[in-house]
C-alpha positions as CSV (number, residue, x, y, z in Angstrom):
1,X,14.5,-15.8,-7.1
2,X,10.9,-15.9,-8.3
3,X,8.5,-18.4,-7.0
4,X,7.9,-21.0,-9.7
5,X,9.4,-18.6,-12.3
6,X,13.0,-19.9,-12.4
7,X,14.0,-16.4,-11.2
8,X,12.0,-14.3,-13.7
9,X,12.5,-10.6,-12.9
10,X,10.9,-7.5,-14.1
11,X,14.3,-6.7,-15.9
12,X,14.0,-10.0,-17.8
13,X,10.4,-9.3,-18.7
14,X,11.3,-5.8,-19.9
15,X,14.2,-7.0,-22.1
16,X,12.0,-9.7,-23.7
17,X,9.2,-7.2,-24.3
18,X,11.6,-4.8,-26.0
19,X,13.0,-7.5,-28.2
20,X,9.6,-8.9,-29.1
21,X,7.8,-5.6,-29.9
22,X,9.2,-5.3,-33.4
23,X,8.5,-9.0,-34.1
24,X,4.9,-9.0,-32.9
25,X,2.3,-9.7,-35.5
26,X,-1.4,-9.0,-35.5
27,X,-4.1,-11.5,-36.4
28,X,-3.6,-10.9,-40.1
29,X,0.1,-11.8,-39.8
30,X,1.2,-8.2,-40.3
31,X,3.5,-6.2,-37.9
32,X,1.4,-5.0,-35.0
33,X,3.4,-1.8,-34.6
34,X,4.7,0.7,-37.1
35,X,7.5,1.7,-34.7
36,X,9.8,-1.0,-33.3
37,X,9.5,0.4,-29.7
38,X,5.6,0.3,-29.8
39,X,5.4,4.1,-29.5
40,X,3.0,4.2,-32.4
41,X,0.4,3.1,-29.7
42,X,-0.6,5.9,-27.3
43,X,-0.5,5.3,-23.6
44,X,-4.3,5.0,-23.9
45,X,-3.9,2.2,-26.4
46,X,-1.6,0.3,-24.1
47,X,-3.8,0.7,-21.0
48,X,-6.8,-0.3,-23.1
49,X,-4.9,-3.5,-24.0
50,X,-4.1,-4.2,-20.4
51,X,-7.6,-3.5,-19.3
52,X,-8.9,-5.8,-22.0
53,X,-6.9,-8.6,-20.5
54,X,-8.0,-7.7,-17.0
55,X,-11.6,-7.8,-18.3
56,X,-11.0,-11.3,-19.7
57,X,-9.7,-12.4,-16.3
58,X,-12.7,-10.8,-14.6
59,X,-15.1,-12.6,-16.9
60,X,-13.4,-16.0,-16.2
61,X,-13.5,-15.3,-12.5
62,X,-17.2,-14.5,-12.7
63,X,-17.9,-17.8,-14.5
64,X,-15.7,-19.8,-12.1
65,X,-17.6,-18.2,-9.1
66,X,-21.0,-19.0,-10.5
67,X,-20.0,-22.6,-11.2
68,X,-19.9,-22.6,-15.0
69,X,-16.8,-24.8,-15.0
70,X,-17.9,-27.2,-12.2
71,X,-16.1,-27.5,-9.0
72,X,-12.5,-27.7,-7.9
73,X,-11.1,-31.0,-9.1
74,X,-13.3,-31.1,-12.3
75,X,-11.3,-31.1,-15.6
76,X,-13.2,-28.0,-16.9
77,X,-12.5,-26.2,-13.6
78,X,-8.7,-26.9,-13.9
79,X,-8.8,-25.6,-17.5
80,X,-10.6,-22.4,-16.4
81,X,-8.0,-21.8,-13.7
82,X,-5.2,-22.3,-16.3
83,X,-6.9,-19.8,-18.6
84,X,-7.2,-17.4,-15.7
85,X,-3.5,-17.8,-14.9
86,X,-2.6,-16.9,-18.4
87,X,-4.8,-13.8,-18.4
88,X,-3.0,-12.6,-15.3
89,X,0.3,-13.1,-17.2
90,X,-1.1,-11.0,-20.1
91,X,-2.1,-8.2,-17.7
92,X,1.4,-8.0,-16.2
93,X,3.0,-8.1,-19.7
94,X,0.9,-5.3,-21.0
95,X,1.5,-3.3,-17.8
96,X,5.2,-3.6,-18.3
97,X,4.8,-2.5,-22.0
98,X,2.8,0.5,-20.8
99,X,5.5,1.4,-18.2
100,X,8.1,1.0,-20.9
101,X,6.4,3.7,-22.9
102,X,7.0,6.1,-20.0
103,X,10.5,4.6,-19.4
104,X,9.4,3.6,-15.9
105,X,11.1,0.7,-14.2
106,X,8.1,-1.3,-13.0
107,X,10.1,-3.4,-10.6
108,X,11.5,-0.3,-8.9
109,X,8.1,1.3,-8.8
110,X,6.5,-1.7,-7.2
111,X,9.3,-2.1,-4.6
112,X,9.0,1.6,-3.7
113,X,5.2,1.6,-3.5
114,X,5.1,-1.7,-1.6
115,X,7.5,-0.4,1.0
116,X,5.7,2.9,1.2
117,X,2.4,1.2,2.0
118,X,4.1,-1.2,4.5
119,X,5.4,1.8,6.3
120,X,2.1,3.7,6.2
121,X,0.0,0.7,7.5
122,X,2.5,-0.4,10.1
123,X,3.4,-3.6,8.4
124,X,6.8,-5.1,9.0
125,X,7.3,-6.6,5.5
126,X,9.6,-4.7,3.1
127,X,11.0,-5.5,-0.3
128,X,14.7,-4.8,-1.1
129,X,15.9,-5.7,-4.6
130,X,15.5,-9.4,-5.1
131,X,14.9,-10.0,-1.5
132,X,12.3,-9.2,1.2
133,X,12.5,-9.2,4.9
134,X,10.4,-8.7,8.0
135,X,11.5,-5.7,10.0
136,X,11.2,-6.3,13.7
137,X,8.8,-4.1,15.5
């Protein structure tokens, strides 16, 4: 189960992304994609979209750090953190859409890479499917 996600998985995100792609509208209310699978955008277009969202998150973080939204507990600070949370969600959504263009399973890739790094750095934490465990040394 996902933490605070009601069990959201990469598979659920992928299915929703695939269904929403042909329905997505641009700011003018027109279809955002000429092809229902989003393949009218190049991988460079998709990564640019993801990086744009990451840039928005970085800009918010910079402003939070320098105190533009006050301090923890202030209403404006809480609003900024909520905006940051949603930018993180946009980044993950776009990364899944980019992975979809290559027909990569993002969940499998993350599991593999996480476990590979754990092994390389001597960590005892590994992911297996919907579960994780600590391997005894």
